MARGU-349389 format. One line per 10 residues: their letters; for each residue x, y, z of C-alpha. Coordinates in Angstrom, 3 decimals, m for minus. Example, Ala and Ser with C-alpha at 12.3 -4.5 7.8 and 13.67 -1.06 7.14 Angstrom:
<nodes>
AS	12.300,m4.500,7.800; 13.670,m1.060,7.140 $
</nodes>
This chain:
<nodes>
MADRFFSRLL	137.205,40.571,189.337; 140.252,41.643,187.418; 139.080,39.805,184.336; 135.640,41.377,184.576; 137.093,44.897,184.994; 139.480,44.403,182.126; 136.686,43.199,179.787; 134.507,46.233,180.643; 137.423,48.570,180.001; 137.917,47.049,176.578 $
AVLFVACWIF	134.215,47.501,175.772; 134.294,51.208,176.774; 137.390,51.825,174.725; 135.799,50.134,171.734; 132.662,52.305,171.956; 134.725,55.451,172.359; 136.828,54.595,169.355; 133.713,53.855,167.308; 132.108,57.190,168.252; 135.308,59.061,167.460 $
ASSGEHGVVA	135.652,57.306,164.125; 132.024,57.984,163.231; 132.249,61.683,164.067; 135.405,62.009,162.035; 133.851,60.278,159.074; 130.785,62.532,159.110; 132.990,65.588,159.363; 134.978,64.530,156.357; 131.804,63.850,154.413; 130.414,67.222,155.375 $
QETGADAEEQ	133.620,68.916,154.319; 133.651,67.071,151.034; 129.971,67.936,150.363; 130.614,71.610,151.062; 133.622,71.534,148.765; 131.562,69.971,145.985; 128.889,72.623,146.330; 131.474,75.363,146.270; 133.102,73.770,143.228; 129.748,73.610,141.480 $
DQLPPDPAVE	129.083,77.289,142.251; 132.460,78.308,140.864; 132.805,76.361,137.621; 135.940,77.009,135.642; 135.374,79.400,132.694; 134.927,78.003,129.207; 138.395,78.053,127.592; 136.948,78.823,124.132; 135.006,81.824,125.447; 138.027,83.106,127.350 $
QLKLKASGGP	140.205,82.711,124.272; 137.722,84.705,122.148; 137.605,87.439,124.765; 141.396,87.639,124.735; 141.478,87.821,120.944; 139.015,90.740,121.044; 141.837,93.000,122.225; 143.658,92.592,118.907; 141.939,95.551,117.208; 138.556,96.541,115.746 $
EALGRSVNAL	138.328,93.644,113.303; 139.380,91.146,115.987; 136.703,92.548,118.308; 134.064,92.134,115.626; 135.118,88.557,114.903; 135.011,87.673,118.612; 131.522,89.153,119.052; 130.341,87.256,115.985; 131.769,83.951,117.238; 130.434,84.435,120.777 $
ARVQAWSAVN	126.949,85.181,119.423; 127.102,81.996,117.381; 127.626,79.907,120.537; 125.143,82.065,122.507; 127.685,83.227,125.070; 125.572,86.285,125.858; 127.405,87.369,129.016; 130.649,87.565,127.055; 128.909,89.406,124.189; 127.501,91.840,126.719 $
ELLQPLATSA	130.955,92.281,128.280; 132.534,93.183,124.923; 129.791,95.466,123.598; 128.724,97.384,126.680; 131.932,99.484,126.942; 131.292,100.743,123.390; 128.118,102.459,124.610; 129.996,104.728,127.027; 133.148,105.275,124.939; 132.051,105.120,121.318 $
PAADRAALIA	134.844,104.319,118.875; 135.663,106.510,115.904; 133.539,106.048,112.801; 136.211,104.153,110.886; 136.939,101.810,113.811; 133.209,101.225,114.399; 132.769,100.356,110.724; 135.580,97.804,110.962; 133.968,96.188,114.001; 130.573,95.950,112.289 $
SQISTDQRIR	132.113,94.560,109.096; 133.019,91.338,110.939; 129.562,90.747,112.451; 127.184,88.938,110.120; 123.575,90.009,109.692; 122.113,86.869,111.245; 124.294,87.214,114.341; 123.318,90.870,114.658; 119.665,89.834,114.681; 120.350,87.164,117.307 $
ISSAVDVSDE	122.129,89.662,119.551; 119.367,92.249,119.144; 116.716,89.704,120.130; 118.675,88.073,122.994; 117.100,88.668,126.402; 120.408,88.308,128.271; 122.080,91.150,126.351; 121.647,94.562,127.964; 119.997,97.511,126.248; 123.276,99.434,126.382 $
AKSALDAIFD	125.055,96.668,124.471; 122.285,96.561,121.863; 122.470,100.336,121.453; 126.227,100.078,120.955; 125.673,97.389,118.322; 123.212,99.614,116.443; 125.630,102.516,116.644; 128.531,100.640,115.066; 126.293,99.370,112.261; 125.030,102.914,111.631 $
ARAKTLRDPS	128.649,104.016,111.402; 129.352,101.247,108.898; 126.357,102.261,106.793; 127.552,105.872,106.719; 131.043,104.748,105.755; 129.767,102.578,102.908; 127.614,105.453,101.622; 130.268,108.151,101.994; 130.188,110.150,98.722; 133.933,110.843,98.711 $
RLQAAIKQLT	134.667,107.141,99.217; 132.326,106.164,96.372; 133.721,108.817,94.038; 137.263,107.637,94.709; 136.205,104.089,93.867; 134.535,105.262,90.638; 137.768,106.911,89.504; 139.587,103.623,90.063; 137.312,101.780,87.606; 139.509,102.859,84.698 $
SSKDDDKLAA	142.772,102.085,86.501; 145.334,99.912,84.731; 145.968,97.962,87.939; 143.711,94.992,88.542; 144.040,95.278,92.320; 142.761,98.858,92.256; 139.826,97.900,90.053; 138.965,94.934,92.283; 138.989,97.156,95.379; 136.751,99.655,93.559 $
YRTLFRGGEY	134.285,96.911,92.649; 134.079,95.797,96.262; 133.504,99.330,97.495; 130.773,100.045,94.961; 128.939,96.770,95.405; 128.867,97.302,99.167; 127.468,100.805,98.629; 124.203,99.462,97.197; 121.707,102.034,95.942; 123.960,104.912,97.019 $
ASAALIGDIV	126.701,103.535,94.785; 124.171,103.320,91.946; 123.234,106.971,92.513; 126.919,107.963,92.477; 127.501,106.031,89.236; 124.477,107.676,87.588; 125.764,111.074,88.653; 129.196,110.342,87.196; 127.655,109.054,83.940; 125.784,112.324,83.349 $
RTSDLDQRRE	128.744,114.524,84.337; 131.844,112.908,82.860; 133.074,113.641,79.358; 135.360,110.609,79.295; 133.674,107.997,77.107; 135.713,105.133,78.599; 134.773,106.214,82.116; 131.086,106.403,81.139; 131.153,102.915,79.662; 132.829,101.492,82.745 $
DLRVLLKIDR	130.349,103.304,85.010; 127.445,101.919,83.010; 128.829,98.385,83.089; 129.229,98.400,86.884; 125.844,100.121,87.327; 124.084,97.345,85.439; 125.924,94.704,87.466; 124.897,96.224,90.803; 121.183,96.476,89.918; 120.226,96.597,86.256 $
KAGIAGLRRV	116.579,97.527,86.762; 117.283,100.287,89.269; 120.192,101.626,87.226; 118.124,101.959,84.049; 115.272,103.546,86.020; 117.634,106.171,87.428; 119.050,107.029,84.003; 115.534,107.304,82.573; 114.579,109.693,85.352; 117.519,111.984,84.614 $
ALYGTDSARG	116.794,111.703,80.888; 113.294,113.055,81.564; 113.722,115.631,84.328; 117.438,116.501,84.367; 119.201,119.567,83.030; 119.860,119.757,79.290; 123.449,118.569,79.697; 122.498,115.757,82.102; 119.606,114.671,79.873; 121.830,114.417,76.819 $
KALDALAMLG	124.438,112.264,78.530; 121.817,110.076,80.183; 120.208,109.459,76.797; 123.632,108.652,75.335; 124.095,106.039,78.045; 120.623,104.597,77.422; 121.385,104.422,73.707; 124.379,102.197,74.517; 121.995,99.603,75.958; 119.876,99.161,72.859 $
SDEVQVDLLT	117.105,97.428,74.851; 113.376,97.692,74.251; 112.627,99.179,77.670; 114.356,102.470,76.772; 112.987,102.885,73.252; 110.333,105.341,74.385; 113.059,107.572,75.862; 115.033,107.477,72.632; 111.822,108.153,70.729; 111.241,111.226,72.880 $
RRLEASSDSV	114.697,112.502,71.999; 114.051,111.954,68.304; 110.712,113.781,68.377; 112.195,116.750,70.218; 114.616,117.267,67.345; 112.094,116.542,64.555; 109.451,118.924,63.202; 108.207,116.682,60.408; 104.515,116.071,61.150; 104.417,113.027,58.876 $
SREPALKIMR	107.094,111.189,60.865; 105.934,112.542,64.228; 102.361,111.266,64.137; 103.125,107.505,64.229; 105.605,108.055,67.063; 103.112,110.180,68.995; 100.500,107.451,68.709; 102.910,104.995,70.317; 103.597,107.392,73.177; 99.895,108.115,73.678 $
LALQDAMNEA	99.186,104.416,73.916; 101.970,104.106,76.481; 100.324,106.857,78.534; 96.938,105.166,78.302; 98.366,101.824,79.406; 100.199,103.420,82.321; 97.061,105.278,83.388; 94.930,102.140,83.245; 97.492,100.288,85.332; 97.534,103.103,87.889 $
VASQHDFGDV	93.741,103.195,88.220; 93.594,99.419,88.572; 96.418,99.250,91.102; 95.500,98.162,94.602; 96.508,99.993,97.726; 98.594,97.374,99.507; 100.244,99.682,102.048; 103.725,98.545,100.969; 106.643,100.862,100.214; 109.289,100.422,97.532 $
SVWAINPKRD	112.597,102.166,96.953; 112.503,104.456,93.923; 114.595,107.260,92.462; 113.862,110.961,92.835; 115.658,113.682,90.925; 118.131,115.612,93.092; 117.818,119.398,93.649; 120.520,120.168,91.031; 118.735,117.950,88.480; 121.985,116.252,87.539 $
GVVPTQAATW	121.464,112.963,89.337; 119.107,110.914,91.489; 118.674,110.095,95.153; 116.899,107.043,96.639; 113.558,107.539,98.349; 110.603,105.476,99.558; 107.106,105.561,98.049; 103.947,103.463,98.173; 103.676,100.961,95.348; 100.362,102.339,94.077 $
VVSFRNAADA	101.747,105.894,94.144; 104.625,104.698,91.971; 102.057,103.466,89.432; 100.559,106.953,89.240; 104.056,108.424,88.972; 104.799,106.185,85.989; 101.696,107.555,84.269; 102.796,111.115,85.061; 106.210,110.330,83.555; 104.528,109.120,80.344 $
ASRLSRVGDD	102.534,112.369,80.288; 105.720,114.403,80.798; 107.311,112.768,77.749; 104.366,113.797,75.592; 104.494,117.301,77.009; 108.224,117.528,76.314; 107.802,116.656,72.638; 105.027,119.246,72.288; 101.976,117.030,71.821; 99.163,119.612,71.922 $
DPSSMVQQLT	96.361,117.449,70.559; 93.256,118.252,72.697; 92.448,114.649,73.579; 96.078,113.971,74.423; 96.246,117.137,76.527; 93.263,115.938,78.553; 95.030,112.638,79.229; 98.247,114.415,80.144; 96.564,116.758,82.614; 94.591,113.867,84.115 $
AQLAYRVAND	97.766,111.877,84.734; 99.649,114.845,86.211; 96.837,115.839,88.580; 96.289,112.226,89.638; 99.918,111.788,90.650; 100.011,115.010,92.643; 96.964,114.071,94.711; 98.056,110.429,95.064; 101.456,111.553,96.333; 99.971,114.234,98.613 $
PDWGDAKNRD	96.258,113.855,99.445; 96.211,117.456,100.764; 97.529,118.890,97.486; 95.558,121.806,96.082; 96.278,125.038,97.966; 96.827,128.351,96.197; 100.574,127.796,95.798; 100.058,124.311,94.334; 97.491,125.618,91.839; 99.679,128.487,90.652 $
QFIQGFFGTA	102.723,126.232,90.233; 100.716,123.670,88.270; 99.187,126.186,85.872; 102.472,128.022,85.296; 104.359,124.765,84.810; 102.031,123.502,82.070; 100.575,126.645,80.531; 103.245,129.283,81.097; 101.829,132.789,81.168; 98.217,131.791,80.454 $
SAEEVLAAWA	95.763,133.034,83.062; 94.040,130.657,85.432; 90.609,131.587,84.043; 91.667,130.695,80.510; 93.054,127.354,81.626; 89.974,126.452,83.679; 87.567,127.530,80.952; 89.336,125.348,78.383; 90.337,122.256,80.372; 88.503,121.940,83.701 $
LPVLSNSVAS	85.357,120.168,82.509; 87.053,117.899,79.925; 89.615,116.725,82.488; 86.926,116.215,85.139; 84.774,114.274,82.669; 87.718,112.061,81.724; 88.625,111.494,85.383; 85.100,110.456,86.315; 84.666,108.246,83.248; 87.984,106.443,83.888 $
ENDPAAVGVL	87.246,106.119,87.648; 90.402,108.078,88.436; 89.440,109.473,91.828; 92.754,111.288,92.600; 92.566,113.133,89.272; 88.951,114.144,89.958; 89.941,115.578,93.338; 92.884,117.404,91.731; 90.854,119.178,89.046; 88.107,120.089,91.534 $
RLIDGEISRG	90.661,121.733,93.821; 92.142,123.501,90.810; 88.839,125.375,90.386; 89.437,128.019,93.013; 90.642,131.563,93.437; 89.166,134.696,91.903; 86.569,133.290,89.493; 84.327,135.512,87.401; 80.575,135.045,87.088; 80.940,134.099,83.420 $
LAASLLRQGA	83.386,131.284,84.174; 81.220,130.050,87.036; 78.174,129.941,84.764; 80.069,128.086,82.026; 81.262,125.451,84.485; 77.834,124.932,86.048; 75.561,125.184,83.023; 75.291,122.798,80.110; 72.023,123.722,78.494; 69.048,121.848,79.910 $
DASVLVETVD	71.240,119.069,81.290; 73.361,119.115,84.400; 77.048,119.654,83.752; 79.592,117.024,84.696; 80.580,119.182,87.686; 77.027,119.077,89.044; 76.733,115.357,88.381; 79.903,114.744,90.374; 78.071,115.606,93.615; 76.688,112.031,93.345 $
HPNATVRYEA	80.095,110.432,92.776; 80.652,106.990,94.384; 83.609,108.272,96.400; 82.652,110.446,99.367; 85.722,112.686,99.074; 85.079,113.364,95.385; 81.400,114.223,95.819; 82.115,116.491,98.788; 84.900,118.236,96.877; 82.473,118.768,93.968 $
AATIARLMQS	79.886,120.314,96.297; 82.597,122.505,97.858; 83.756,123.609,94.392; 80.227,124.614,93.409; 79.938,126.568,96.662; 83.095,128.497,95.734; 81.792,129.164,92.229; 78.517,130.560,93.538; 80.337,133.128,95.630; 80.537,135.251,92.468 $
DPKLTFAGMS	76.728,135.147,92.172; 74.741,133.446,94.974; 71.569,133.646,92.841; 73.082,131.722,89.933; 70.750,128.950,88.753; 71.577,125.802,86.810; 70.227,122.341,86.102; 70.621,120.001,89.042; 70.749,122.757,91.620; 68.423,120.837,93.957 $
RVQDRWQQMA	70.873,117.913,93.984; 73.656,120.263,95.016; 71.555,121.751,97.797; 70.733,118.263,99.063; 74.431,117.473,99.182; 75.080,120.663,101.146; 72.381,119.651,103.615; 74.042,116.271,104.062; 77.507,117.822,104.424; 76.211,120.241,107.069 $
TLGEKGVAII	75.164,117.285,109.235; 78.185,115.134,108.485; 78.977,112.985,111.521; 82.294,112.328,113.178; 82.442,108.703,111.991; 81.844,106.712,108.852; 78.427,105.106,108.514; 77.553,101.406,108.405; 74.018,100.631,107.194; 72.502,97.477,108.730 $
LENRPEIISS	69.502,95.792,107.139; 67.940,93.805,109.982; 64.643,93.760,111.942; 65.365,91.365,114.833; 66.103,93.353,118.016; 68.674,90.929,119.437; 70.615,90.867,116.140; 70.419,94.664,115.826; 71.890,95.041,119.306; 74.759,92.711,118.409 $
WQRIMAGAGF	75.511,94.616,115.190; 75.476,97.959,116.988; 78.087,96.667,119.401; 80.223,95.282,116.568; 80.065,98.498,114.522; 80.946,100.605,117.531; 84.017,98.420,117.974; 84.916,98.890,114.303; 84.661,102.705,114.609; 81.476,103.127,112.552 $
EPQITYSVAA	78.179,104.828,113.239; 75.482,102.134,112.788; 72.279,103.103,110.973; 69.449,100.544,111.074; 67.036,99.901,108.190; 64.256,97.317,108.098; 63.747,96.851,104.347; 65.525,97.173,101.017; 63.391,100.222,100.194; 64.523,101.923,103.400 $
LERRLSLGDD	68.119,100.965,102.619; 67.806,102.584,99.201; 66.451,105.810,100.709; 69.177,105.885,103.334; 71.948,105.272,100.800; 70.610,107.955,98.432; 71.410,110.595,101.055; 75.072,110.211,100.080; 76.556,110.008,103.549; 80.057,108.637,104.120 $
VRLIVSKEQP	78.865,105.013,103.980; 81.718,102.598,104.607; 79.831,99.295,104.848; 76.424,97.749,104.150; 75.437,94.559,105.959; 72.243,92.630,105.287; 70.702,89.374,106.347; 70.215,86.726,103.681; 66.430,87.189,103.403; 65.196,90.797,103.726 $
RDASAIEMID	61.457,90.985,104.125; 60.714,92.877,100.884; 63.349,91.430,98.502; 66.053,88.821,98.218; 69.709,89.502,98.918; 70.504,89.354,95.201; 67.867,92.002,94.492; 69.280,94.133,97.304; 72.717,93.948,95.670; 71.253,95.041,92.331 $
VVRRMRVGRD	69.517,98.009,93.978; 72.698,99.157,95.706; 74.968,98.740,92.694; 72.633,100.654,90.378; 73.022,103.734,92.604; 76.144,105.778,91.917; 76.777,106.433,95.597; 76.556,102.693,96.288; 78.806,101.440,93.519; 81.935,100.922,95.615 $
VPLLIYSPAP	80.465,100.352,99.080; 81.492,96.963,100.525; 78.553,94.579,100.956; 78.314,91.852,103.589; 75.512,89.278,103.385; 75.486,87.380,106.657; 73.936,84.093,107.648; 73.115,83.005,111.218; 76.097,82.635,113.511; 77.439,79.057,113.652 $
IIEKPELIED	76.057,76.862,116.443; 78.717,75.330,118.668; 77.940,71.634,118.986; 78.879,69.362,121.857; 82.394,67.875,121.608; 81.175,64.286,121.422; 78.872,65.087,118.510; 81.713,66.797,116.673; 84.020,63.806,117.213; 81.395,61.389,115.898 $
EIDRRTEAQK	80.886,63.526,112.826; 84.646,63.694,112.192; 84.972,59.925,112.516; 82.146,59.313,110.049; 83.610,61.775,107.577; 87.087,60.292,107.939; 85.902,56.766,107.186; 83.844,57.953,104.222; 86.791,59.942,102.910; 89.115,56.946,103.179 $
EFDANLPDQF	86.651,54.807,101.289; 86.290,57.462,98.627; 90.060,58.043,98.316; 90.667,54.308,97.900; 88.892,54.386,94.542; 90.553,57.550,93.226; 93.185,57.146,90.488; 96.680,58.257,91.387; 98.985,60.356,89.181; 99.517,57.309,86.960 $
GVRGGIDSLD	95.773,56.693,86.463; 95.706,53.543,88.626; 92.740,53.207,90.999; 93.857,52.600,94.541; 97.388,53.726,93.723; 100.223,52.177,91.786; 101.683,50.815,95.012; 98.779,48.382,95.145; 99.870,46.737,91.874; 101.938,43.589,92.084 $
IAIERSLIHG	104.641,44.507,89.568; 108.388,44.334,89.705; 109.149,46.683,86.790; 110.289,50.216,87.572; 107.222,52.452,87.646; 108.833,55.338,85.798; 109.568,53.071,82.834; 105.895,52.189,82.490; 104.158,55.421,83.354; 106.715,58.053,82.378 $
AVDRDWTKRR	107.562,61.044,84.562; 106.615,60.394,88.159; 106.516,64.126,88.971; 103.368,64.847,86.990; 100.226,64.868,89.094; 97.145,64.032,87.039; 94.819,64.173,90.028; 94.630,67.984,89.707; 92.112,67.640,86.888; 88.704,68.361,88.369 $
TLDLQLIGQT	85.235,68.295,86.865; 83.282,71.560,86.622; 81.209,72.326,89.701; 78.014,73.988,88.472; 77.041,75.059,91.983; 80.303,76.946,92.351; 79.552,79.008,89.235; 76.449,80.407,90.870; 78.529,81.644,93.812; 80.952,83.779,91.823 $
RWGDESLKAG	78.716,86.793,92.250; 79.208,86.658,95.999; 82.962,86.927,95.569; 83.029,89.682,92.949; 86.567,91.125,93.016; 86.229,93.869,90.394; 87.013,97.428,91.419; 83.811,98.799,89.901; 81.525,96.396,91.772; 83.295,96.856,95.078 $
VIRSMPRPRS	83.593,94.020,97.579; 80.823,91.487,98.203; 81.138,88.834,100.889; 78.874,86.131,102.256; 79.796,84.823,105.683; 78.332,83.771,109.042; 77.472,86.683,111.275; 80.659,87.680,113.139; 80.712,87.826,116.913; 83.073,90.830,117.157 $
AAGLYEILLD	84.624,93.617,115.076; 87.595,91.337,114.371; 85.344,89.300,112.083; 85.059,92.325,109.761; 88.816,92.760,109.426; 89.192,90.962,106.100; 86.397,92.747,104.250; 87.386,96.174,105.599; 91.038,95.648,104.715; 90.128,94.395,101.236 $
SRRRAHLPTL	87.891,97.397,100.583; 90.566,99.786,101.872; 93.103,98.285,99.495; 90.871,99.281,96.584; 90.746,102.960,97.519; 93.315,105.394,96.136; 92.177,108.144,98.465; 92.349,108.114,102.264; 89.132,108.080,104.255; 87.789,111.355,105.589 $
SPSDRMRYRM	89.713,112.702,108.554; 88.093,114.731,111.383; 89.554,117.927,109.902; 88.097,117.040,106.476; 84.662,116.579,108.027; 84.893,119.904,109.842; 85.959,121.707,106.665; 83.109,120.235,104.629; 80.577,121.100,107.332; 81.696,124.732,107.451 $
LALDAIAAST	81.692,125.062,103.647; 78.193,123.606,103.458; 76.838,125.868,106.191; 78.285,128.947,104.480; 76.841,127.832,101.108; 73.400,127.221,102.583; 73.438,130.596,104.325; 74.505,132.417,101.137; 71.856,130.715,98.984; 69.005,131.561,101.414 $
EE	69.839,135.237,101.837; 67.343,137.660,100.328 $
</nodes>
């Protein structure tokens, strides 16, 4: 019994010890697991990030360097921690500029686009960079650097160079201003040298602008600086100076011919320029006319400004030849309308006439130059100039002047013919001008009066949207086109034949687009194009010849077709000569000699030589890119307005005048209604 009891006691003790040991083990494991989780939640900070944050307290430049380094390693929480306080307590301008000077452009972009950086931190970053930009452009700072250019100490000159090069276009403007104001020849030479190093093209352009439009003193010094260059690009400016001082007609005439040719070239380039919606930085003369300031302008407007500058040079040297005067006035009016499409109110007209003709009356100027300038503008397809001269014909106009502008014997005058101009704005302005002229005598008659009255009738019913003419007779296709044109912002007008299209287009509405199927029922598409392009009002209208919409095949059919084409292409490519003239490729030859020793330069690719594709020649008409012929495209019928984006953008790029706005349409409607009412009164 004692042995049995003792053995049971040992068994119980063993089980108890095992349970106790097991519970203790699980407790330890649980404690260790909880500790690991807590350790994972509270990782030790990155020593490099902490070190950069500590260094940021060393001053503005140290703060900028730390932000730059933290952005490089994408430590956005630390970047946010350093920048966010600057939003609430903005540093002084000089300290902000020092901070920004240490942050590179690429890191600034990364911070600005980082999702984990707060908006307040990004605003603070923009603020310190704005402060840096203002510091770099500070006029007093730039002027102090300019004065150091002639210092005898190399360190001072080096610091001045750094300041001016960081100033960019504002430093160039300050240097140009100092060139035309200083009397120190050494200072002017040093200014010119640094100006050309910063940006040669922009520096010369600024000096040329002052030499043309500056005060007498500024012009003289700018021309002196240009004479130091001795380059071909400034010869016309030096020629202008020479002609201003010369009265010898024998020596003047050859020089004037050169300047007239320069004006003609500049005007042709302006008319041919495309409207690409891009802006460039150019110089404008400052209010004191003793320097320049940077400004932004559209690239095509700059082309018209260059032509106006060429005209100003001829005007400055006193070129009063009638044909040259017409070109000068055309260029000046074109630039004013191109720069400001709403140009032409009473103040603009008075300033223009006084600026070019002095004390001459408006009636004398219009009687002598209005029709010649309008004729030249229309003939050269210079739409802005045509609008400018039409708006110039306004104010108190006598019956005699009105009759002389509207009558040209038995033929219609160029003013009357302009009511059929290809550009809607030009033809409406012409009709509005005639309405103003007839206010002096509503019963005035002239050749082509019925054409003018038709244009008034059309203007009186001018819609709120541009028109798209659709040549189609299938109801389901018509419905699709109506939906597409509504999405593109056009008013669709349906025609069923080329003859109906011709009648519709002859009305002279604001037609923005003509679309036609490939096979109209009464003519071919080519004949339709000829009909449209022979009409003045249809000369520049974009044309779209559409084929049936593409059929979406089943995926397996498409894959089979791709496989067949791929195999055929591989077989064809295997027999093509490579750039060395070897069929199948030079790699297929069993030779051990270096290829370049046998075949010469390995960089030349002789496979670019292609035989003439006669079928492609016949398609050039569909892709006519000339300005006069407008835009012609052949494409599958689009399924939405997005499919018209390319042709509409391309046609818009070719226009130097904006499309009619709602206020323009209202103004033309009211003018037409008043003209119709005045002409029908007994």
